[in-house]
Each structure stands twice: as structure tokens, then as C-alpha cells.
DOPA-43973 format. One record per residue (C-alpha): residue in three letters; x, y, z. Coordinates in pm, whole numbers. Example, Ala and Ser with C-alpha at 12.3 -4.5 7.8 and 13.67 -1.06 7.14 Angstrom:
BEGIN
@aa=Ala, c1=1230, c2=-450, c3=780
@aa=Ser, c1=1367, c2=-106, c3=714
END
This chain:
BEGIN
@aa=Met, c1=-10391, c2=-11264, c3=-4073
@aa=Lys, c1=-10620, c2=-11199, c3=-3780
@aa=Glu, c1=-10990, c2=-11224, c3=-3856
@aa=Leu, c1=-11157, c2=-10895, c3=-3939
@aa=Gln, c1=-11382, c2=-10764, c3=-3666
@aa=Phe, c1=-11633, c2=-10608, c3=-3904
@aa=Ala, c1=-11941, c2=-10787, c3=-3761
@aa=Asn, c1=-11875, c2=-10671, c3=-3406
@aa=Thr, c1=-11770, c2=-10325, c3=-3520
@aa=Ile, c1=-12072, c2=-10254, c3=-3744
@aa=Ser, c1=-12315, c2=-10377, c3=-3478
@aa=Ala, c1=-12156, c2=-10170, c3=-3201
@aa=Leu, c1=-12141, c2=-9857, c3=-3419
@aa=Arg, c1=-12509, c2=-9884, c3=-3514
@aa=Lys, c1=-12614, c2=-9919, c3=-3151
@aa=Gln, c1=-12391, c2=-9630, c3=-3043
@aa=Lys, c1=-12554, c2=-9413, c3=-3308
@aa=Gly, c1=-12898, c2=-9525, c3=-3184
@aa=Ile, c1=-13035, c2=-9637, c3=-3519
@aa=Thr, c1=-13212, c2=-9954, c3=-3630
@aa=Gln, c1=-13102, c2=-10206, c3=-3888
@aa=Asp, c1=-13383, c2=-10074, c3=-4111
@aa=Gln, c1=-13245, c2=-9719, c3=-4090
@aa=Leu, c1=-12889, c2=-9828, c3=-4171
@aa=Ala, c1=-13017, c2=-10046, c3=-4457
@aa=Ser, c1=-13212, c2=-9753, c3=-4597
@aa=Tyr, c1=-12910, c2=-9522, c3=-4585
@aa=Val, c1=-12679, c2=-9770, c3=-4755
@aa=Gly, c1=-12938, c2=-9894, c3=-5003
@aa=Val, c1=-12962, c2=-10260, c3=-4902
@aa=Ser, c1=-13216, c2=-10478, c3=-4727
@aa=Lys, c1=-13251, c2=-10516, c3=-4351
@aa=Ala, c1=-13164, c2=-10885, c3=-4398
@aa=Ala, c1=-12830, c2=-10783, c3=-4551
@aa=Val, c1=-12744, c2=-10566, c3=-4249
@aa=Ser, c1=-12845, c2=-10852, c3=-4019
@aa=Lys, c1=-12607, c2=-11087, c3=-4200
@aa=Trp, c1=-12325, c2=-10831, c3=-4169
@aa=Glu, c1=-12376, c2=-10805, c3=-3793
@aa=Thr, c1=-12384, c2=-11181, c3=-3744
@aa=Gly, c1=-12078, c2=-11240, c3=-3959
@aa=Leu, c1=-12263, c2=-11440, c3=-4224
@aa=Ser, c1=-12155, c2=-11205, c3=-4503
@aa=Tyr, c1=-11971, c2=-10882, c3=-4581
@aa=Pro, c1=-12098, c2=-10576, c3=-4769
@aa=Asp, c1=-12001, c2=-10521, c3=-5130
@aa=Ile, c1=-11662, c2=-10350, c3=-5149
@aa=Leu, c1=-11821, c2=-10046, c3=-5317
@aa=Leu, c1=-12035, c2=-9987, c3=-5005
@aa=Leu, c1=-11740, c2=-9965, c3=-4766
@aa=Pro, c1=-11652, c2=-9598, c3=-4837
@aa=Lys, c1=-12016, c2=-9497, c3=-4781
@aa=Leu, c1=-12035, c2=-9689, c3=-4452
@aa=Ala, c1=-11700, c2=-9549, c3=-4335
@aa=Thr, c1=-11810, c2=-9194, c3=-4416
@aa=Tyr, c1=-12140, c2=-9245, c3=-4233
@aa=Tyr, c1=-11956, c2=-9339, c3=-3914
@aa=Asn, c1=-11668, c2=-9095, c3=-3971
@aa=Leu, c1=-11409, c2=-9375, c3=-3972
@aa=Ser, c1=-11139, c2=-9505, c3=-4202
@aa=Ile, c1=-11215, c2=-9827, c3=-4388
@aa=Asp, c1=-10952, c2=-10007, c3=-4180
@aa=Glu, c1=-11125, c2=-9892, c3=-3860
@aa=Leu, c1=-11464, c2=-9996, c3=-3997
@aa=Leu, c1=-11334, c2=-10345, c3=-4073
@aa=Gly, c1=-11165, c2=-10369, c3=-3735
@aa=Tyr, c1=-10828, c2=-10421, c3=-3904
@aa=Lys, c1=-10521, c2=-10269, c3=-3743
@aa=Pro, c1=-10224, c2=-10261, c3=-3983
@aa=Gln, c1=-10014, c2=-10080, c3=-3723
@aa=Met, c1=-9898, c2=-10190, c3=-3378
@aa=Thr, c1=-9839, c2=-9968, c3=-3079
@aa=Lys, c1=-9495, c2=-9940, c3=-2920
@aa=Glu, c1=-9622, c2=-10136, c3=-2620
@aa=Asp, c1=-9758, c2=-10415, c3=-2842
@aa=Ile, c1=-9429, c2=-10431, c3=-3033
@aa=Gln, c1=-9235, c2=-10462, c3=-2707
@aa=Lys, c1=-9461, c2=-10742, c3=-2584
@aa=Leu, c1=-9436, c2=-10926, c3=-2917
@aa=Tyr, c1=-9056, c2=-10893, c3=-2924
@aa=Ile, c1=-9025, c2=-11041, c3=-2574
@aa=Glu, c1=-9268, c2=-11319, c3=-2664
@aa=Leu, c1=-9074, c2=-11411, c3=-2979
@aa=Ser, c1=-8743, c2=-11398, c3=-2789
@aa=Gln, c1=-8877, c2=-11647, c3=-2539
@aa=Glu, c1=-9004, c2=-11868, c3=-2821
@aa=Phe, c1=-8658, c2=-11875, c3=-2979
@aa=Ala, c1=-8530, c2=-12013, c3=-2647
@aa=Thr, c1=-8795, c2=-12285, c3=-2618
@aa=Lys, c1=-8914, c2=-12379, c3=-2967
@aa=Pro, c1=-8752, c2=-12496, c3=-3292
@aa=Phe, c1=-8603, c2=-12209, c3=-3490
@aa=Asp, c1=-8804, c2=-12287, c3=-3805
@aa=Glu, c1=-9132, c2=-12277, c3=-3614
@aa=Val, c1=-9062, c2=-11931, c3=-3471
@aa=Tyr, c1=-8923, c2=-11809, c3=-3804
@aa=Ser, c1=-9242, c2=-11919, c3=-3978
@aa=Arg, c1=-9452, c2=-11725, c3=-3729
@aa=Ile, c1=-9234, c2=-11418, c3=-3782
@aa=Gln, c1=-9298, c2=-11437, c3=-4157
@aa=Ser, c1=-9673, c2=-11442, c3=-4093
@aa=Ile, c1=-9639, c2=-11134, c3=-3872
@aa=Ile, c1=-9437, c2=-10956, c3=-4141
@aa=Asp, c1=-9703, c2=-11035, c3=-4401
@aa=Glu, c1=-9976, c2=-10894, c3=-4178
@aa=Tyr, c1=-9794, c2=-10577, c3=-4070
@aa=Tyr, c1=-9581, c2=-10508, c3=-4375
@aa=Ser, c1=-9643, c2=-10133, c3=-4345
@aa=Cys, c1=-9577, c2=-10108, c3=-3972
@aa=Phe, c1=-9218, c2=-9989, c3=-3998
@aa=Pro, c1=-9139, c2=-9971, c3=-3623
@aa=Leu, c1=-9239, c2=-10338, c3=-3601
@aa=Leu, c1=-9033, c2=-10434, c3=-3908
@aa=Met, c1=-8736, c2=-10259, c3=-3744
@aa=Gln, c1=-8767, c2=-10469, c3=-3430
@aa=Ile, c1=-8814, c2=-10787, c3=-3633
@aa=Ala, c1=-8489, c2=-10709, c3=-3817
@aa=Ile, c1=-8313, c2=-10657, c3=-3481
@aa=Leu, c1=-8465, c2=-10978, c3=-3346
@aa=Leu, c1=-8341, c2=-11176, c3=-3647
@aa=Leu, c1=-7997, c2=-11021, c3=-3607
@aa=Asn, c1=-7987, c2=-11125, c3=-3240
@aa=Tyr, c1=-8091, c2=-11484, c3=-3311
@aa=Gln, c1=-7942, c2=-11553, c3=-3656
@aa=Ser, c1=-7672, c2=-11770, c3=-3498
@aa=Met, c1=-7941, c2=-12026, c3=-3411
@aa=Ala, c1=-8050, c2=-12066, c3=-3774
@aa=Gly, c1=-7788, c2=-12325, c3=-3871
@aa=Glu, c1=-7767, c2=-12363, c3=-4249
@aa=Lys, c1=-8029, c2=-12089, c3=-4289
@aa=Gln, c1=-7817, c2=-11828, c3=-4112
@aa=Gln, c1=-7734, c2=-11633, c3=-4428
@aa=Asp, c1=-8098, c2=-11645, c3=-4540
@aa=Val, c1=-8203, c2=-11500, c3=-4204
@aa=Ile, c1=-7947, c2=-11219, c3=-4231
@aa=Asn, c1=-8068, c2=-11143, c3=-4583
@aa=Lys, c1=-8426, c2=-11135, c3=-4455
@aa=Ala, c1=-8323, c2=-10870, c3=-4202
@aa=Ile, c1=-8156, c2=-10674, c3=-4483
@aa=Arg, c1=-8473, c2=-10686, c3=-4694
@aa=Leu, c1=-8674, c2=-10552, c3=-4401
@aa=Cys, c1=-8425, c2=-10267, c3=-4367
@aa=His, c1=-8460, c2=-10191, c3=-4739
@aa=Arg, c1=-8839, c2=-10186, c3=-4698
@aa=Ile, c1=-8806, c2=-9928, c3=-4419
@aa=Glu, c1=-8547, c2=-9717, c3=-4601
@aa=Gln, c1=-8753, c2=-9702, c3=-4921
@aa=Asn, c1=-9098, c2=-9646, c3=-4773
@aa=Ser, c1=-9077, c2=-9484, c3=-4429
@aa=Asp, c1=-9101, c2=-9106, c3=-4402
@aa=Asp, c1=-8942, c2=-9109, c3=-4055
@aa=Leu, c1=-8574, c2=-9008, c3=-4083
@aa=Arg, c1=-8496, c2=-9173, c3=-3751
@aa=His, c1=-8629, c2=-9506, c3=-3878
@aa=Ile, c1=-8431, c2=-9470, c3=-4200
@aa=Arg, c1=-8105, c2=-9402, c3=-4012
@aa=Gln, c1=-8164, c2=-9692, c3=-3776
@aa=Ala, c1=-8246, c2=-9926, c3=-4066
@aa=Arg, c1=-7918, c2=-9833, c3=-4234
@aa=Thr, c1=-7726, c2=-9908, c3=-3915
@aa=Ile, c1=-7895, c2=-10247, c3=-3878
@aa=Glu, c1=-7823, c2=-10330, c3=-4241
@aa=Ala, c1=-7460, c2=-10226, c3=-4190
@aa=His, c1=-7432, c2=-10482, c3=-3907
@aa=Cys, c1=-7579, c2=-10744, c3=-4140
@aa=Gln, c1=-7343, c2=-10655, c3=-4423
@aa=Leu, c1=-7045, c2=-10691, c3=-4188
@aa=Met, c1=-7162, c2=-11044, c3=-4109
@aa=Leu, c1=-7179, c2=-11113, c3=-4482
@aa=Lys, c1=-6827, c2=-10969, c3=-4532
@aa=Gln, c1=-6946, c2=-10676, c3=-4745
@aa=Pro, c1=-6736, c2=-10380, c3=-4619
@aa=Glu, c1=-6797, c2=-10170, c3=-4931
@aa=Arg, c1=-7171, c2=-10177, c3=-4869
@aa=Val, c1=-7114, c2=-10081, c3=-4504
@aa=Leu, c1=-6924, c2=-9769, c3=-4608
@aa=Glu, c1=-7188, c2=-9693, c3=-4868
@aa=Leu, c1=-7453, c2=-9703, c3=-4597
@aa=Leu, c1=-7271, c2=-9519, c3=-4318
@aa=Gly, c1=-7008, c2=-9311, c3=-4494
@aa=Asp, c1=-6630, c2=-9338, c3=-4476
@aa=Asp, c1=-6553, c2=-9057, c3=-4233
@aa=Val, c1=-6645, c2=-8948, c3=-3880
@aa=Glu, c1=-6891, c2=-8662, c3=-3860
@aa=Leu, c1=-6775, c2=-8348, c3=-3685
@aa=Tyr, c1=-6902, c2=-8317, c3=-3327
@aa=Thr, c1=-7154, c2=-8034, c3=-3320
@aa=Gly, c1=-7256, c2=-8021, c3=-2955
@aa=Asn, c1=-7626, c2=-7994, c3=-3040
@aa=Glu, c1=-7727, c2=-8126, c3=-2698
@aa=Ile, c1=-7561, c2=-7824, c3=-2536
@aa=Ile, c1=-7760, c2=-7591, c3=-2760
@aa=Val, c1=-8083, c2=-7778, c3=-2690
@aa=Ala, c1=-8021, c2=-7776, c3=-2314
@aa=Thr, c1=-7957, c2=-7400, c3=-2323
@aa=Ala, c1=-8282, c2=-7351, c3=-2514
@aa=Phe, c1=-8471, c2=-7542, c3=-2242
@aa=Gln, c1=-8310, c2=-7321, c3=-1978
@aa=Leu, c1=-8427, c2=-7010, c3=-2164
@aa=Leu, c1=-8775, c2=-7162, c3=-2166
@aa=Gln, c1=-8756, c2=-7193, c3=-1786
@aa=Asn, c1=-8741, c2=-7572, c3=-1803
@aa=Pro, c1=-8422, c2=-7661, c3=-1614
@aa=Gln, c1=-8531, c2=-8023, c3=-1554
@aa=Lys, c1=-8550, c2=-8090, c3=-1927
@aa=Ala, c1=-8215, c2=-7916, c3=-1974
@aa=Lys, c1=-8057, c2=-8144, c3=-1713
@aa=Glu, c1=-8211, c2=-8454, c3=-1872
@aa=Thr, c1=-8078, c2=-8354, c3=-2214
@aa=Leu, c1=-7721, c2=-8320, c3=-2089
@aa=Gln, c1=-7739, c2=-8625, c3=-1864
@aa=Val, c1=-7869, c2=-8850, c3=-2143
@aa=Ser, c1=-7587, c2=-8727, c3=-2367
@aa=Met, c1=-7326, c2=-8801, c3=-2100
@aa=Tyr, c1=-7472, c2=-9147, c3=-2049
@aa=Gln, c1=-7458, c2=-9224, c3=-2420
@aa=Tyr, c1=-7100, c2=-9098, c3=-2451
@aa=Val, c1=-6981, c2=-9311, c3=-2158
@aa=Ile, c1=-7141, c2=-9626, c3=-2297
@aa=Gly, c1=-7024, c2=-9527, c3=-2645
@aa=Ile, c1=-6659, c2=-9506, c3=-2538
@aa=Leu, c1=-6678, c2=-9853, c3=-2387
@aa=Ser, c1=-6853, c2=-9988, c3=-2698
@aa=Ile, c1=-6571, c2=-9857, c3=-2918
@aa=Ala, c1=-6293, c2=-9980, c3=-2688
@aa=Pro, c1=-6299, c2=-10356, c3=-2782
@aa=Asn, c1=-6234, c2=-10282, c3=-3150
@aa=Tyr, c1=-5970, c2=-10023, c3=-3058
@aa=Leu, c1=-5800, c2=-10279, c3=-2832
@aa=Met, c1=-5772, c2=-10532, c3=-3114
@aa=Met, c1=-5591, c2=-10272, c3=-3326
@aa=His, c1=-5314, c2=-10252, c3=-3062
@aa=Ile, c1=-5242, c2=-10623, c3=-3011
@aa=His, c1=-4881, c2=-10577, c3=-3120
@aa=Asp, c1=-4821, c2=-10275, c3=-2895
@aa=Ser, c1=-4843, c2=-10412, c3=-2542
@aa=Asn, c1=-4780, c2=-10077, c3=-2374
@aa=Gln, c1=-5061, c2=-9904, c3=-2562
@aa=Phe, c1=-5285, c2=-10207, c3=-2509
@aa=Asp, c1=-5226, c2=-10190, c3=-2133
@aa=Glu, c1=-5296, c2=-9817, c3=-2135
@aa=Ile, c1=-5630, c2=-9865, c3=-2312
@aa=Val, c1=-5729, c2=-10135, c3=-2062
@aa=Asn, c1=-5625, c2=-9913, c3=-1772
@aa=Arg, c1=-5822, c2=-9611, c3=-1894
@aa=Met, c1=-6134, c2=-9808, c3=-1980
@aa=Glu, c1=-6132, c2=-9973, c3=-1636
@aa=Lys, c1=-6118, c2=-9630, c3=-1478
@aa=Ile, c1=-6428, c2=-9530, c3=-1676
@aa=Ile, c1=-6605, c2=-9853, c3=-1575
@aa=Asn, c1=-6531, c2=-9787, c3=-1209
@aa=Ala, c1=-6588, c2=-9410, c3=-1213
@aa=Phe, c1=-6934, c2=-9442, c3=-1369
@aa=Asp, c1=-7022, c2=-9779, c3=-1209
@aa=Val, c1=-7085, c2=-9925, c3=-1554
@aa=Lys, c1=-7103, c2=-10276, c3=-1405
@aa=Asn, c1=-7442, c2=-10181, c3=-1262
@aa=Leu, c1=-7538, c2=-9922, c3=-1521
@aa=His, c1=-7487, c2=-10121, c3=-1843
@aa=Tyr, c1=-7338, c2=-10463, c3=-1771
@aa=Asn, c1=-7311, c2=-10569, c3=-2137
@aa=Ala, c1=-7068, c2=-10291, c3=-2227
@aa=Ala, c1=-6840, c2=-10393, c3=-1941
@aa=Leu, c1=-6868, c2=-10766, c3=-2017
@aa=Ile, c1=-6773, c2=-10722, c3=-2382
@aa=Phe, c1=-6477, c2=-10506, c3=-2282
@aa=Tyr, c1=-6341, c2=-10761, c3=-2029
@aa=Leu, c1=-6387, c2=-11044, c3=-2279
@aa=Ser, c1=-6205, c2=-10850, c3=-2551
@aa=Ala, c1=-5922, c2=-10760, c3=-2313
@aa=Ala, c1=-5887, c2=-11128, c3=-2215
@aa=Gln, c1=-5872, c2=-11233, c3=-2580
@aa=Gly, c1=-5616, c2=-10966, c3=-2655
@aa=Tyr, c1=-5392, c2=-11078, c3=-2371
@aa=Met, c1=-5413, c2=-11439, c3=-2492
@aa=Met, c1=-5310, c2=-11321, c3=-2838
@aa=Gln, c1=-5012, c2=-11154, c3=-2666
@aa=Gln, c1=-4946, c2=-11484, c3=-2484
@aa=Asn, c1=-5000, c2=-11312, c3=-2150
@aa=Glu, c1=-5208, c2=-11584, c3=-1987
@aa=Asp, c1=-5202, c2=-11437, c3=-1635
@aa=Lys, c1=-5349, c2=-11104, c3=-1749
@aa=Ala, c1=-5605, c2=-11289, c3=-1958
@aa=Ala, c1=-5709, c2=-11492, c3=-1652
@aa=Glu, c1=-5741, c2=-11167, c3=-1455
@aa=Met, c1=-5981, c2=-11025, c3=-1716
@aa=Ile, c1=-6182, c2=-11349, c3=-1720
@aa=Gln, c1=-6208, c2=-11326, c3=-1342
@aa=Lys, c1=-6351, c2=-10975, c3=-1369
@aa=Tyr, c1=-6588, c2=-11096, c3=-1641
@aa=Val, c1=-6712, c2=-11382, c3=-1423
@aa=Gln, c1=-6746, c2=-11161, c3=-1115
@aa=Leu, c1=-6966, c2=-10925, c3=-1313
@aa=Cys, c1=-7176, c2=-11212, c3=-1449
@aa=Asn, c1=-7236, c2=-11323, c3=-1091
@aa=Met, c1=-7354, c2=-10974, c3=-996
@aa=Ile, c1=-7627, c2=-10948, c3=-1259
@aa=Glu, c1=-7985, c2=-10975, c3=-1142
@aa=Phe, c1=-8240, c2=-11115, c3=-1384
@aa=Pro, c1=-8458, c2=-11016, c3=-1556
@aa=Phe, c1=-8215, c2=-10746, c3=-1659
@aa=Thr, c1=-8329, c2=-10400, c3=-1762
@aa=Leu, c1=-8139, c2=-10084, c3=-1844
@aa=His, c1=-8170, c2=-9822, c3=-1573
@aa=Gly, c1=-8012, c2=-9516, c3=-1425
@aa=Asp, c1=-7843, c2=-9474, c3=-1087
@aa=Gly, c1=-7764, c2=-9207, c3=-833
@aa=Phe, c1=-7558, c2=-9010, c3=-1085
@aa=Phe, c1=-7769, c2=-9078, c3=-1395
@aa=Asp, c1=-8096, c2=-9017, c3=-1210
@aa=Leu, c1=-8289, c2=-8869, c3=-1504
@aa=Ile, c1=-8242, c2=-9131, c3=-1775
@aa=Asp, c1=-8505, c2=-9391, c3=-1678
@aa=Glu, c1=-8793, c2=-9202, c3=-1837
@aa=Trp, c1=-8581, c2=-9135, c3=-2146
@aa=Leu, c1=-8493, c2=-9505, c3=-2180
@aa=Ala, c1=-8861, c2=-9600, c3=-2163
@aa=Arg, c1=-8963, c2=-9324, c3=-2402
@aa=Glu, c1=-8692, c2=-9335, c3=-2667
@aa=Leu, c1=-8577, c2=-9696, c3=-2690
@aa=Asp, c1=-8803, c2=-9905, c3=-2910
@aa=Leu, c1=-8783, c2=-10194, c3=-2665
@aa=Gly, c1=-8783, c2=-9967, c3=-2364
@aa=Pro, c1=-8535, c2=-10075, c3=-2097
@aa=Asn, c1=-8579, c2=-10446, c3=-2179
@aa=Ala, c1=-8291, c2=-10671, c3=-2290
@aa=Pro, c1=-8288, c2=-10755, c3=-2665
@aa=Arg, c1=-8257, c2=-11131, c3=-2599
@aa=Asp, c1=-8432, c2=-11373, c3=-2368
@aa=Glu, c1=-8285, c2=-11461, c3=-2028
@aa=His, c1=-8188, c2=-11817, c3=-2120
@aa=Thr, c1=-8000, c2=-11709, c3=-2432
@aa=Ile, c1=-7821, c2=-11432, c3=-2240
@aa=Lys, c1=-7707, c2=-11672, c3=-1967
@aa=Thr, c1=-7598, c2=-11935, c3=-2218
@aa=Ser, c1=-7400, c2=-11680, c3=-2419
@aa=Met, c1=-7218, c2=-11566, c3=-2104
@aa=Ile, c1=-7068, c2=-11913, c3=-2085
@aa=Thr, c1=-7022, c2=-11991, c3=-2455
@aa=Ser, c1=-6852, c2=-11656, c3=-2517
@aa=Ile, c1=-6563, c2=-11809, c3=-2324
@aa=Thr, c1=-6589, c2=-12181, c3=-2393
@aa=Asn, c1=-6644, c2=-12141, c3=-2769
@aa=Asn, c1=-6366, c2=-11890, c3=-2821
@aa=Pro, c1=-6060, c2=-12070, c3=-2968
@aa=His, c1=-5827, c2=-11811, c3=-2815
@aa=Phe, c1=-5920, c2=-11938, c3=-2468
@aa=Lys, c1=-5848, c2=-12305, c3=-2536
@aa=Thr, c1=-5532, c2=-12325, c3=-2324
@aa=Leu, c1=-5670, c2=-12082, c3=-2068
@aa=Leu, c1=-5960, c2=-12318, c3=-1997
@aa=Glu, c1=-5709, c2=-12582, c3=-1893
@aa=Arg, c1=-5607, c2=-12373, c3=-1592
@aa=Ala, c1=-5762, c2=-12494, c3=-1267
@aa=Asp, c1=-5852, c2=-12143, c3=-1147
@aa=Val, c1=-6030, c2=-12048, c3=-1470
@aa=Asn, c1=-6206, c2=-12383, c3=-1491
@aa=Ala, c1=-6329, c2=-12345, c3=-1132
@aa=Met, c1=-6459, c2=-11995, c3=-1204
@aa=Leu, c1=-6658, c2=-12118, c3=-1504
@aa=Thr, c1=-6795, c2=-12418, c3=-1315
@aa=Asn, c1=-6922, c2=-12190, c3=-1039
@aa=Leu, c1=-7067, c2=-11948, c3=-1294
@aa=Lys, c1=-7254, c2=-12227, c3=-1475
@aa=His, c1=-7402, c2=-12335, c3=-1145
@aa=Lys, c1=-7501, c2=-11979, c3=-1052
@aa=Leu, c1=-7668, c2=-11921, c3=-1389
@aa=Gly, c1=-7833, c2=-12263, c3=-1396
@aa=Cys, c1=-7640, c2=-12368, c3=-1706
@aa=Asp, c1=-7484, c2=-12687, c3=-1566
END
């Protein structure tokens, strides 16, 4: 835990109030020497005096002690990025130990615990034999949020994160318990909200509301597509139709520049599906599109809008807990771009092709992963 800043705080508060150590001592009922020791950090006041001191300065006891049990959104973002970079450069156990210390210090800062759970989920594959323990740690953080937070958004997000964890642990019953076993009816609330903003003579906010919804639906369709593809492996015509339609969405909304990860996952899934269908040429074509997109990406990557989605940048910064920043460090992202192909057993024979091998060699060089 960080050292309490009581000495500096009590000295600064007294001077701001324009009183002497004698006057403060008289009010509290101690000696001037006691106040002097507080301000020099040689001792702390008796715990029973803290409420009286806090009331005198119109502060909470936490503020009086200089202890901050909560972190701002900006601080959480900075810490997340810092820990991501540490995972890429330091031993896993060392970073994991630091994370535990942070959890102990900010155990009631639920937005931070949420991001720690997400961080652990993103890096659990590096934990080796401790992978299941790390996933369970993320689950316990989610339980902490669900049981103690009064923010419904945090509770919903914690359930979603836990559901991801439970899938990794092969617990489908728990997933359905958390998220339900049916699709909720589309209500079109964003249309109602946008209309309300128009009635309030705020057309810009109305446009942002609808544009953000469109953006989320486009990315959402592409996020669903890989799983939907895998359910049509044995129906080549339907599989081809899904690929065709998703590529039209990628091109129509320029998803390659808008949200590269959604497009990359789709191309990778399509390539795997074609290999499962023993259609090596189509699989190589999807890998080529995957590699071409990897070569287009500029680092450090951030989510952003474009000429069509020109109102989402402020929303991304405001609503996403990490802002527009990527959830993993640059090195890990680049490495995973390569290993997503080389470590996939479905691509074993595909990697023996000269054209595919050449593409990967060039990509490794471009990304600095030789």
C-alpha cells in the first residue's frame, strides 16, 4: 500500500486555514509537540481523534489521511497500459504479484477491478501451469463487482467477463446462468433516445446516438460471423454465402481501417473453415487478405472513427473504460498476429505452401518478429 500522506496533508491544511500548531492542538485537546510530530511524520494521532480532525477541516477521514481508495478513469487507463507493457517485458509471476498488491490496495475500486479482470483474461495464456488459477482470479474479481457494486453497468459487464472465463473453463451451464438462454427482443431504444434529443433541439446528440448504434451493430455482426461460419462447415454453399456477405460489410464500411481486429478474426476463421473443408486455395486466399490487413495496421493502434462514422471518437473516449486504446501491448498484438496462423493445427499443410510461407516471412519482417 502507498504510504499515507497524513503529515503533508495536516500541515498544508493548517497553513491554509491560517492557524498555529498551538491553536490546532487546543482544538483537538493535545499538546503542540503532538501536532508537531504529526506534521513531521514522527507519529499519528490517536484513531479516536481522526473524526474530530476530519470534521474540523470538512473532509472525509480518507482525504485527511491522504489515502485514495479509488482511481480515476485516466489513472486506470495508464495503469492498464503500464501492466500490459510489463507482461511483454517481465516474468509473468512478477507482474501477477504486482497486480495482487494493486487489488489489495484498491479492493473497493470496482472500475479498476473490472479492468484487472479484463487484463488477466487477455494475458492468461502466458501463465503456463497457473493459467486456470489466473482465470479463477478474474472470476473472483467479477464476483466481487457483482456482489458489491451498485452500478448496473458494472454488474452487467462483470457477468459478461465471467461468462468468457467460464467458457475457457468449459462451464457452459454457468455461462447460460449468467447471460440467459435466449436472445432479448430488439427494442430500438436508440431511436427513441435520438428522437428525444431532436425534440430537445439537440440534433448533434441525436446524430451521435444513431451513429454510435450503427457502428456497434456493424462491428457486432462481424464479431458474430466467425462462430456462425463454424456452424456451417458442412454446408459449403452457405459457408461461401456468409463469407461473401461479411466481406461486403467489411468493404462497405471500411472495417479494415475502422476496427482491424474484427476483420482479422473473420479472415482467420474463414481460412480455418476452408481448411476444414479441404479447400486449400480458398484458405490461402483468406490468409492473404489477413496478411495484407496486418501489413496495413499502424502502431500504436487505437480505435477511431472515419469519414462516415465522424461522431464516434468522443464516444469511444468517454464510454470505453480503456478509451480508444488496444487491450494488449503492441508486442503481444504483433506476436499473436503470427502465432494465430503458425500455432493453428488446421494450417499445418497450408504453411508448407511456398506462397503462404513467403507471405508469413514478409509479415514477420514487417512486424519485427523475425
